[in-house]
C-alpha positions as CSV (number, residue, x, y, z in Angstrom):
1,M,29.3,-2.4,-14.5
2,K,26.8,-1.6,-17.6
3,T,23.4,-0.2,-16.5
4,G,21.6,-3.3,-17.7
5,K,23.5,-5.9,-16.0
6,K,23.2,-3.8,-12.8
7,L,19.6,-3.7,-13.1
8,A,19.6,-7.4,-13.7
9,L,21.5,-7.7,-10.6
10,Y,19.3,-5.9,-8.5
11,F,16.1,-7.7,-9.5
12,A,17.9,-10.9,-8.9
13,A,18.8,-9.9,-5.3
14,A,15.6,-8.6,-4.6
15,L,13.8,-11.9,-6.0
16,V,16.3,-13.7,-3.6
17,V,15.4,-11.4,-0.4
18,T,11.8,-11.6,-1.1
19,G,11.9,-15.5,-1.5
20,A,13.8,-15.7,1.8
21,A,11.4,-13.4,3.3
22,F,8.4,-15.6,1.9
23,A,10.1,-18.8,3.3
24,A,10.5,-17.3,6.8
25,S,6.9,-15.9,6.8
26,L,5.6,-19.6,6.1
27,A,7.8,-20.8,9.0
28,V,7.3,-18.3,11.7
29,G,4.0,-18.6,13.6
30,R,2.3,-19.3,16.9
31,Y,1.7,-23.2,16.0
32,P,4.9,-24.7,15.1
33,I,4.5,-26.8,11.9
34,D,6.2,-30.1,11.4
35,W,7.3,-29.7,7.7
36,T,8.3,-33.7,7.5
37,R,4.5,-34.6,8.4
38,L,2.8,-31.8,6.8
39,A,1.2,-34.4,4.1
40,A,-0.1,-36.6,6.8
41,D,-1.0,-34.6,9.8
42,G,-4.4,-32.9,9.6
43,M,-3.8,-30.3,12.1
44,D,-0.2,-29.2,10.5
45,R,-1.9,-29.2,6.9
46,R,-4.9,-27.1,8.1
47,V,-2.7,-24.4,9.8
48,F,-0.5,-24.1,6.9
49,F,-3.5,-23.7,4.0
50,T,-5.9,-21.9,6.3
51,L,-3.7,-19.5,8.0
52,R,0.1,-19.3,7.4
53,L,-0.2,-19.3,3.4
54,P,-3.0,-17.1,2.7
55,R,-1.3,-14.5,5.3
56,T,1.9,-15.0,3.5
57,C,0.5,-14.4,-0.1
58,M,-1.4,-11.4,1.3
59,A,1.5,-9.7,2.8
60,L,3.4,-10.4,-0.5
61,L,0.8,-9.1,-2.5
62,A,-0.1,-6.1,-0.4
63,G,3.8,-4.9,-0.2
64,F,4.1,-5.5,-4.1
65,A,1.0,-3.3,-4.6
66,L,1.9,-0.6,-2.3
67,G,5.3,-0.2,-3.5
68,I,4.1,0.0,-7.3
69,A,1.4,2.5,-6.4
70,G,3.7,4.4,-4.2
71,G,6.3,4.8,-7.0
72,V,3.4,5.8,-9.5
73,Y,2.1,8.3,-6.9
74,Q,5.6,10.1,-6.7
75,T,6.4,10.1,-10.3
76,V,2.9,11.6,-11.3
77,F,3.3,14.3,-8.4
78,Q,7.1,14.6,-9.0
79,N,7.4,14.6,-5.3
80,P,9.5,11.9,-3.3
81,L,7.3,12.2,-0.5
82,A,3.7,11.5,-2.3
83,A,1.6,8.7,-0.9
84,P,-1.9,7.7,-0.6
85,D,-2.6,10.3,1.9
86,I,-2.1,13.2,-0.4
87,I,-5.1,12.6,-2.4
88,G,-7.3,11.2,0.6
89,V,-7.1,7.4,-0.1
90,S,-6.1,6.5,3.7
91,S,-8.6,9.0,5.3
92,G,-11.4,7.9,3.2
93,A,-10.8,4.4,3.6
94,S,-10.5,4.9,7.3
95,A,-13.9,6.9,7.5
96,G,-15.5,4.2,5.4
97,A,-14.3,1.5,7.8
98,A,-15.3,3.4,10.8
99,A,-19.0,4.0,9.4
100,A,-19.2,0.2,8.6
101,I,-17.9,-0.8,12.3
102,L,-20.1,2.1,14.1
103,F,-23.4,1.8,11.8
104,F,-23.5,-1.8,10.6
105,G,-22.0,-3.9,13.2
106,G,-18.5,-4.1,11.7
107,G,-18.7,-7.2,9.5
108,V,-15.5,-8.4,8.0
109,T,-16.9,-8.1,4.5
110,L,-18.9,-5.0,5.0
111,T,-15.9,-3.2,6.5
112,A,-13.7,-4.2,3.6
113,L,-16.2,-3.0,1.0
114,L,-17.0,0.2,2.8
115,A,-13.2,1.0,3.4
116,F,-12.6,0.4,-0.3
117,A,-15.7,2.6,-1.1
118,G,-14.8,5.4,1.3
119,G,-11.1,5.4,-0.6
120,M,-12.4,5.7,-4.0
121,T,-14.9,8.3,-3.3
122,A,-12.4,10.4,-1.6
123,V,-10.2,10.4,-4.5
124,L,-13.0,10.8,-7.1
125,A,-14.1,13.9,-4.9
126,V,-10.4,15.3,-5.0
127,L,-10.4,14.8,-8.9
128,A,-13.7,16.6,-9.2
129,L,-12.7,19.6,-7.0
130,A,-9.4,20.0,-8.6
131,G,-11.3,21.0,-11.6
132,F,-12.6,24.0,-9.9
133,V,-9.1,24.9,-8.3
134,R,-7.5,28.0,-9.9
135,Q,-4.3,26.3,-9.8
136,R,-4.5,23.4,-12.1
137,G,-2.4,20.4,-12.8
138,V,-0.7,18.8,-9.8
139,T,-1.0,21.9,-7.6
140,G,-4.8,21.7,-7.7
141,I,-4.9,18.3,-7.1
142,V,-2.5,18.5,-4.0
143,L,-4.9,21.6,-2.8
144,A,-8.0,19.5,-3.3
145,G,-6.5,16.5,-1.4
146,I,-5.7,18.6,1.7
147,A,-9.3,19.8,1.6
148,V,-10.8,16.1,1.3
149,N,-8.3,14.9,3.7
150,A,-9.2,17.4,6.2
151,L,-12.9,16.5,5.8
152,T,-12.7,13.0,6.0
153,Q,-10.5,13.0,8.9
154,S,-13.1,15.4,10.6
155,M,-15.8,12.6,9.8
156,L,-13.7,10.1,11.5
157,M,-12.9,11.9,14.7
158,L,-16.8,12.5,15.0
159,M,-17.6,9.1,14.5
160,K,-14.7,8.1,17.1
161,L,-16.5,10.4,19.4
162,T,-19.8,8.7,19.3
163,A,-18.5,5.2,19.4
164,D,-18.6,3.1,22.1
165,P,-15.2,3.3,23.9
166,E,-14.9,-0.7,24.7
167,K,-16.0,-2.3,21.1
168,Q,-16.4,0.1,18.4
169,L,-13.5,2.6,19.2
170,A,-11.2,-0.3,19.7
171,A,-12.2,-1.9,16.5
172,I,-11.8,1.6,14.7
173,E,-8.4,2.1,16.1
174,F,-7.2,-1.5,15.5
175,W,-8.4,-1.3,11.9
176,T,-6.3,1.8,11.4
177,M,-3.0,0.0,12.6
178,G,-3.4,-2.7,9.9
179,S,-3.2,-6.6,10.4
180,F,-2.9,-9.6,8.6
181,A,-4.3,-11.9,11.3
182,D,-7.9,-12.3,9.8
183,V,-6.6,-12.9,6.1
184,T,-8.3,-16.3,4.8
185,M,-7.7,-17.7,1.4
186,Q,-11.3,-16.4,0.4
187,K,-10.2,-12.8,1.5
188,L,-7.0,-13.4,-1.0
189,W,-9.1,-14.5,-3.8
190,G,-11.8,-11.6,-3.3
191,V,-9.0,-8.9,-3.5
192,L,-6.6,-10.5,-6.0
193,P,-8.8,-9.6,-9.4
194,L,-9.0,-6.1,-8.4
195,V,-5.2,-5.7,-7.6
196,A,-4.2,-7.5,-10.6
197,A,-6.3,-5.7,-12.8
198,G,-4.9,-2.4,-11.6
199,L,-1.4,-3.4,-11.7
200,L,-1.8,-4.6,-15.4
201,C,-3.2,-1.3,-16.7
202,L,-0.3,0.3,-14.9
203,F,2.2,-1.7,-16.4
204,L,0.3,-1.2,-19.8
205,L,0.5,2.5,-19.1
206,H,4.1,2.7,-18.1
207,R,5.3,4.9,-20.7
208,Q,2.8,7.3,-20.1
209,I,3.5,7.4,-16.6
210,I,7.2,8.0,-17.2
211,L,6.3,11.1,-19.4
212,L,3.9,12.5,-16.7
213,G,6.9,12.6,-14.5
214,L,8.8,14.8,-16.8
215,G,6.2,17.8,-16.2
216,E,3.1,18.8,-17.9
217,E,4.5,20.8,-20.6
218,D,6.8,18.0,-22.0
219,A,4.3,15.3,-21.5
220,R,1.9,17.3,-23.5
221,M,4.4,18.2,-26.3
222,L,5.2,14.4,-26.7
223,G,1.2,13.5,-26.9
224,V,0.2,12.9,-23.5
225,P,-3.5,13.7,-22.9
226,V,-2.3,15.1,-19.5
227,G,-5.5,15.7,-17.6
228,A,-7.2,12.6,-18.8
229,M,-4.0,10.4,-18.2
230,R,-3.3,11.8,-14.7
231,C,-7.0,10.9,-13.7
232,A,-6.9,7.4,-15.1
233,V,-3.3,6.6,-13.5
234,L,-4.4,8.3,-10.1
235,L,-7.6,5.9,-10.3
236,L,-5.9,3.0,-10.8
237,A,-3.1,3.4,-8.2
238,T,-6.1,4.0,-5.9
239,L,-7.8,0.9,-6.9
240,V,-4.6,-0.8,-6.1
241,T,-4.3,0.6,-2.6
242,G,-7.8,0.8,-1.9
243,S,-8.4,-2.9,-2.6
244,V,-5.1,-3.6,-0.4
245,V,-6.1,-1.7,2.6
246,S,-9.8,-2.4,2.4
247,M,-8.4,-6.1,3.6
248,T,-5.7,-5.3,5.9
249,G,-6.2,-2.0,7.4
250,L,-4.0,0.9,7.0
251,I,-0.3,-0.1,6.2
252,S,2.0,3.3,6.8
253,F,5.5,3.7,5.1
254,I,5.7,1.0,2.6
255,G,4.3,2.9,-0.2
256,L,6.7,5.8,0.5
257,L,9.6,3.6,1.5
258,A,10.0,0.8,-1.1
259,P,10.3,3.5,-4.2
260,H,13.0,5.3,-2.1
261,I,15.0,2.1,-1.7
262,A,14.6,1.4,-5.5
263,R,15.5,4.8,-6.6
264,L,18.4,4.6,-4.4
265,L,19.9,1.2,-5.8
266,T,19.3,2.3,-9.6
267,R,19.7,6.0,-9.4
268,S,16.8,6.4,-12.2
269,S,13.1,7.0,-12.4
270,R,12.4,4.5,-15.3
271,F,9.4,1.9,-14.7
272,S,11.7,-0.7,-14.0
273,T,12.6,1.0,-10.9
274,T,9.1,1.1,-10.0
275,V,8.8,-2.5,-10.6
276,L,11.8,-3.0,-8.3
277,A,10.0,-0.9,-5.6
278,G,7.2,-3.3,-5.6
279,L,9.7,-6.4,-5.1
280,A,11.2,-4.1,-2.4
281,G,7.7,-3.4,-0.7
282,G,6.9,-6.9,-0.9
283,A,10.0,-8.3,1.2
284,L,9.7,-5.4,3.6
285,L,6.1,-6.2,4.3
286,L,7.0,-9.7,4.6
287,V,9.7,-9.1,7.1
288,A,7.5,-6.6,9.0
289,D,4.6,-9.2,9.4
290,V,7.1,-11.6,10.6
291,L,8.4,-9.3,13.3
292,A,4.9,-8.5,14.4
293,R,4.3,-12.2,15.0
294,S,7.3,-13.0,17.0
295,I,8.7,-9.8,19.1
296,G,6.1,-10.0,21.7
297,S,3.9,-12.5,23.7
298,S,1.0,-11.1,21.5
299,E,0.8,-10.1,17.8
300,V,1.7,-6.2,17.2
301,P,-0.1,-4.1,14.5
302,V,1.9,-4.3,11.4
303,S,1.8,-0.9,10.9
304,I,3.7,-0.5,14.1
305,V,6.5,-2.5,12.9
306,T,6.7,-1.0,9.4
307,S,6.7,2.7,11.1
308,L,9.7,1.3,13.1
309,L,11.4,0.1,10.0
310,G,10.6,3.3,8.1
311,V,11.5,6.2,10.4
312,P,15.3,5.6,10.6
313,F,15.4,5.2,6.8
314,L,13.7,8.5,6.3
315,L,15.8,10.2,9.0
316,R,18.9,8.5,7.1
317,L,17.3,10.1,3.9
318,M,17.1,13.5,5.3
319,W,20.7,13.7,6.7
320,G,21.8,12.6,3.2
321,E,20.1,15.2,1.5
322,R,21.2,17.8,4.0
323,N,24.9,16.7,3.3
324,G,24.5,16.1,-0.3
């Protein structure tokens, strides 16, 4: 089968799986909805439009955005294990959310704003610090990311140590495990413009992203301003990631797992593979959220489910590399 037809088949299959997961997410919940009476029954309509639909749309948006961002991180760093943790996005967002809960009472809006600010601040600090590291380029950014990540993790542990164990500490821990339970349509519309703007810019820069994945020398020979373009792309990927996690809390493995699935299918590193990673991320997170709502008597944080889905796949990947 030709590459173009095979890619079209993969995209069609991904759309079908994502659509099925979207429909399942709309159907599953604590409150059963009578679809034949949705237009007439006020309670069914309220549950659907106030809780079920915003949650499902946010899970799809978050999975798609994290899949795209993960693919971009892995391409730019030329590392299949690259993830938001590598440049401090996750730890910075956690520190920002913990500060909001500890010092400002933990309002939903303020927690989201400080989590977003924490993630962006951590990345800006990494990019600034990388300029002073002897090893320039990707190595310098990784070393700076390790330093900033260690600093923000220390700040987070210090805030946990001083937090009230019954209320504040529990809220911080719950935020770091991720959840869609508090998603509303207002939150969805609040985060959508930032995510859409970041994704649109990444799509427009797809050629430069692919060239960055070839290596610094090759990209520079092909006319890419490597330093400036790498910073711009990383900031855009961080904007997308930070916007999502500021509303949902930390969600593990999706940004790492979805690009791997896409590359295993297409066996290529084209930008279409990154888009396919977005669809895979959306489907994975929708399935994980459905399981989080249905596998226990009370809702399970979604990161627990994504980790349970992700670890076996990574072990399988390691086994395949060992026997390759």
